[in-house]
C-alpha positions in Angstrom: 87.2 86.6 114.8 89.3 86.9 118.0 88.1 89.7 120.3 90.6 92.0 122.0 89.7 94.3 124.9 91.5 96.8 127.0 90.8 100.0 129.0 91.5 103.5 127.8 90.3 107.1 127.8 87.8 108.8 125.4 87.8 112.6 124.5 84.9 114.2 122.7 87.2 116.8 121.2 84.8 119.6 122.5 85.8 119.6 126.2 89.0 118.5 128.1 87.0 115.9 130.1 88.4 112.5 130.0 86.0 109.5 129.9 87.0 106.2 131.2 86.1 103.5 128.6 86.5 100.0 127.8 87.6 99.3 124.3 86.6 96.0 122.3 88.2 95.1 119.0 86.6 92.8 116.5 85.9 93.7 113.0 85.0 97.1 114.6 86.1 99.2 117.5 83.6 99.5 120.3 84.0 102.1 122.9 81.9 101.6 126.1 81.7 103.9 129.0 79.2 105.5 131.6 76.4 107.0 129.3 78.7 106.6 126.4 78.8 104.1 123.4 80.7 104.4 120.1 81.0 101.9 117.3 83.7 102.9 114.9 84.6 101.4 111.5 88.2 100.4 111.5 88.5 102.2 108.1 87.9 105.5 109.8 90.6 105.2 112.4 93.8 107.2 112.3 96.8 107.1 114.7 98.3 110.4 116.1 102.0 110.9 117.1 102.4 110.1 120.9 105.1 108.7 123.2 105.1 105.0 123.6 103.5 103.0 125.2 100.7 105.4 125.0 98.7 105.2 121.6 96.1 107.9 120.5 93.7 106.9 117.8 91.4 109.5 116.1 88.3 109.2 114.1 88.7 110.5 110.4 85.4 112.1 110.3 85.1 114.0 113.6 87.0 115.3 116.6 86.7 112.5 119.0 89.6 110.3 120.0 90.7 107.5 122.4 93.9 106.9 124.2 95.3 103.5 125.8 98.7 102.0 126.8 98.1 98.3 126.0 100.9 97.3 123.4 99.1 94.0 122.6 95.9 95.7 121.8 97.8 98.3 119.7 99.4 95.6 117.5 96.0 94.0 117.1 94.6 97.3 116.1 97.3 97.9 113.6 96.9 94.4 112.0 93.1 95.0 111.3 93.2 98.7 110.5 95.0 99.1 107.0 94.6 103.0 107.0 95.8 103.6 110.5 98.8 105.4 109.7 97.5 107.3 106.8 97.6 111.0 106.9 94.2 112.5 106.3 95.7 115.6 105.0 97.8 113.9 102.4 95.0 111.5 101.6 92.6 114.5 101.0 95.2 116.2 98.7 95.7 112.9 96.9 91.8 112.5 96.4 91.6 116.1 95.2 94.2 115.6 92.7 92.8 112.4 91.4 89.2 113.9 91.2 90.8 117.0 89.3 92.4 114.6 86.9 89.2 112.6 86.4 87.3 115.8 85.8 89.8 117.1 83.3 89.8 113.8 81.4 86.0 113.8 81.4 86.1 117.3 79.8 88.6 116.2 77.3 86.8 113.1 76.3 83.6 115.1 76.0 85.4 117.7 73.9 86.9 115.0 71.7 84.0 112.6 71.4 80.9 113.8 73.0 80.6 117.4 71.6 81.1 116.2 67.9 78.7 113.5 68.2 76.1 115.9 69.8 76.8 118.5 67.0 76.1 115.9 64.4 72.8 115.4 65.9 71.8 119.1 66.6 73.0 120.8 63.4 70.1 119.6 61.3 67.7 120.7 63.9 69.1 124.5 63.9 66.3 126.6 62.0 67.4 129.0 59.4 66.0 132.0 61.3 68.7 131.2 64.1 71.6 130.1 61.6 71.3 133.4 59.6 72.3 135.9 62.3 74.8 133.3 63.7 76.4 133.3 60.3 76.6 137.1 60.2 78.4 137.1 63.7 80.8 134.5 62.7 81.6 136.3 59.4 82.2 139.5 61.4 84.6 137.7 63.6 86.4 136.1 60.8 86.9 139.2 58.9 88.5 140.8 62.0 90.7 137.7 62.6 91.8 138.0 59.0 92.9 141.6 59.5 89.7 143.4 58.1 90.5 142.6 54.5 88.4 144.8 52.1 85.5 143.3 50.1 86.1 143.0 46.3 83.0 144.1 44.5 84.0 145.3 41.0 80.4 145.5 39.3 81.1 143.5 36.1 83.0 140.8 37.9 80.4 140.6 40.7 77.8 140.0 38.2 79.7 137.0 36.6 80.2 135.6 40.1 76.5 135.8 40.7 75.9 134.1 37.5 78.4 131.4 38.3 76.7 130.8 41.6 73.4 130.6 40.0 74.6 128.0 37.5 76.1 125.8 40.3 73.1 125.9 42.4 70.4 125.7 39.7 67.5 123.6 40.9 69.1 122.8 44.3 66.9 125.0 46.3 63.9 123.4 44.9 64.8 119.9 45.6 66.1 120.8 49.1 69.9 120.1 48.5 70.5 123.8 49.3 68.0 125.5 51.5 69.0 129.1 50.5 71.3 130.1 47.6 74.7 130.7 49.3 75.9 134.3 49.7 79.3 134.5 48.2 81.8 137.4 49.1 85.3 137.9 48.1 87.9 139.5 50.3 91.4 140.8 49.3 93.9 138.6 50.9 97.3 137.2 50.0 96.4 133.4 51.1 94.6 131.2 48.7 91.6 130.2 50.7 87.9 129.5 50.7 85.5 128.8 53.6 81.9 128.0 54.2 80.1 129.5 57.2 76.9 129.0 58.9 73.8 130.8 57.2 74.9 129.5 53.7 77.8 132.2 53.6 80.9 131.5 51.6 84.0 133.6 51.7 86.6 133.5 48.9 90.0 135.1 49.5 91.2 136.8 46.4 94.5 134.8 46.0 92.3 131.6 45.3 90.9 133.6 42.3 94.2 134.7 41.2 95.6 131.2 41.3 92.7 129.6 39.2 93.5 129.3 35.6 89.9 129.1 34.4 86.3 129.3 35.3 86.0 125.6 35.9 88.7 125.6 38.6 87.2 128.3 40.5 83.8 126.8 40.1 85.1 123.6 41.6 86.3 125.4 44.6 83.0 127.3 44.9 81.0 124.2 44.4 83.2 122.3 47.2 82.1 125.0 49.7 78.6 124.7 48.6 78.9 121.0 49.3 79.7 121.8 52.9 76.9 124.3 53.1 74.5 121.6 51.8 75.7 119.0 54.4 75.4 121.7 57.2 79.1 121.2 58.0 79.7 124.8 58.9 77.0 125.0 61.6 78.2 121.4 62.8 81.6 122.9 63.1 80.5 125.9 65.1 78.3 123.9 67.5 81.5 121.7 68.1 83.8 124.7 68.6 81.3 126.5 70.9 80.7 123.4 72.9 84.3 122.6 73.4 85.0 126.2 74.2 82.2 126.2 76.8 83.6 123.0 78.4 87.1 124.4 78.6 85.7 127.6 80.0 84.0 125.7 82.8 87.4 124.3 83.8 89.3 127.5 83.3 86.7 129.9 84.7 86.2 132.0 81.8 82.7 132.2 80.5 82.8 135.4 78.6 80.8 135.4 75.3 83.8 137.0 73.6 86.1 134.2 74.3 83.6 131.7 72.9 83.0 133.8 69.8 86.7 134.2 69.2 87.1 130.5 69.5 84.1 129.8 67.0 85.7 132.3 64.5 89.1 130.7 64.6 87.5 127.3 64.2 85.6 128.5 61.2 88.7 129.7 59.6 90.7 126.5 60.1 87.6 124.3 59.8 89.0 120.9 59.8 86.2 118.6 58.5 86.5 115.0 58.6 87.7 113.1 55.5 84.4 111.7 54.9 82.8 115.3 54.9 85.7 116.5 52.5 85.1 113.6 50.1 81.4 114.2 50.1 82.0 118.0 49.4 84.5 117.0 46.5 81.7 114.6 45.1 79.1 117.5 45.4 81.6 119.8 43.5 82.2 117.5 40.7 78.4 116.8 40.2 77.5 120.5 40.4 80.2 121.7 38.0 79.4 119.1 35.3 75.7 119.7 35.7 76.4 123.2 34.9 78.5 122.2 31.7 81.9 122.6 33.3 84.7 120.0 33.8 84.5 118.4 37.2 88.2 117.2 37.2 89.3 120.9 37.1 89.0 120.9 41.0 91.7 118.1 41.1 94.1 120.4 38.9 93.8 123.4 41.0 94.2 121.3 44.3 97.4 119.7 42.8 98.8 123.0 41.7 98.3 124.9 44.8 99.7 122.1 47.0 102.9 122.2 44.8 103.3 125.9 45.0 101.9 126.7 48.4 102.3 123.7 50.7 106.0 123.4 51.0 106.7 127.1 51.7 107.6 128.0 55.4 104.5 129.1 57.1 102.3 128.6 54.0 98.8 127.6 54.1 98.2 123.9 53.8 95.1 122.1 52.0 96.3 118.9 53.7 96.2 119.2 57.4 92.7 118.0 57.8 91.9 116.8 54.2 92.7 113.4 52.5 96.1 113.4 50.7 95.9 115.4 47.5 97.0 112.5 45.2 94.3 110.4 46.7 91.8 113.3 46.5 92.6 114.3 43.1 92.4 110.7 41.6 89.0 110.2 43.2 87.8 113.6 41.8 88.9 112.6 38.2 87.3 109.2 38.6 84.1 110.9 39.7 84.3 113.3 36.6 84.7 110.5 34.2 81.7 108.6 35.5 79.4 111.4 36.4 76.4 112.8 34.6 77.1 115.9 32.5 74.8 118.5 31.0 73.8 119.0 27.4 76.4 121.5 26.8 79.3 120.2 24.7 82.0 118.6 26.6 85.0 120.9 27.5 82.8 124.1 26.7 83.7 125.4 30.1 81.1 126.7 32.8 82.3 130.3 31.9 83.1 131.8 28.6 86.6 133.3 28.2 85.3 136.8 28.4 83.3 136.0 31.5 86.4 134.4 33.1 88.6 137.5 32.3 85.9 139.6 33.8 85.7 137.6 37.0 89.6 137.7 37.4 89.2 141.3 37.8 87.0 141.2 40.8 89.7 142.3 43.2 92.2 144.6 41.3 95.5 145.3 42.9 95.1 148.4 45.1 97.7 151.3 44.6 100.9 150.4 46.6 99.7 146.7 46.5 99.0 146.8 50.2 97.6 143.2 50.5 97.5 142.5 54.2 98.6 139.1 55.6 97.5 139.7 59.2 95.9 136.9 60.7 96.5 134.4 57.7 94.2 131.3 58.0 95.8 128.1 59.0 93.9 125.8 56.6 91.8 126.1 53.5 89.2 124.6 51.3 
């Protein structure tokens, strides 16, 4: 590589003293003077505004600079130094923007892929002693988000619901399919919804009871939520929501516990499990209902009917936003019901007697004035 040399002046950026120096340009810029030696990379050089023929060159990582008036040397320096005319301030801003975008994309990718993957590994490791109080906290938050709908606890109907839960879960705690028997509560609300929470908690909103035509249909919905409990889907969803909220809080600078808890509650209301998880919960429901002596295909019937009556209304709740298409889902449920094992009870006998069903339908009688609140209606269901 050809060597270019010239004379110039060196400034240390601290004092006003000029240092006479010799400049040698190869693949680097050497600065030689009395008791002075510098060896600068060409990538670190920046040119400052000066009046020709004077040329002033700065070092990007310090206050030192040189000046010279050799036009040929200046042209050689420009040819070998690609960043000579780059503004460090603009370059720094560009790097800041690029790093910010990269950090944001990292958070988004972690939220979309990393957190769900991690939640699948962590959910089975959460002990019941930790999940139970978490479930209580999430339920409290959900009830607040729904507008504090009252509990429905008419004693005769409550007794039937408890018997239905026992029939659907009989033997499951012994074989480990359901660690604890789910705690089922009913809340008065004008939207047909059911949701499973951590700690084996299940909430039915009263409109889902009102829209069921028989005990088998309600049993199918209830058993579907039990399927999510058995698969640990609620705790997986909460870990995902909490982890995502935490990542976003790191970016937005809000790490308050209340923000994370609200996010978890909202995620639990609109829990959009994967289609595989929904299919597994449907299969669980069909098997549980038929083992208890009911018609597993009844779940398909209520799904189709509620979709027809609810899904097309403006602002209505949709079963379909995170679930398989209803037609596909119903067909699969009926196929499972045809081939599944049934109990010794006569086919079509029903999981509840007519008297039990009529009693259960009255678990949430209309209050005086019919003040069924709609505040905070959930955005997804079942």
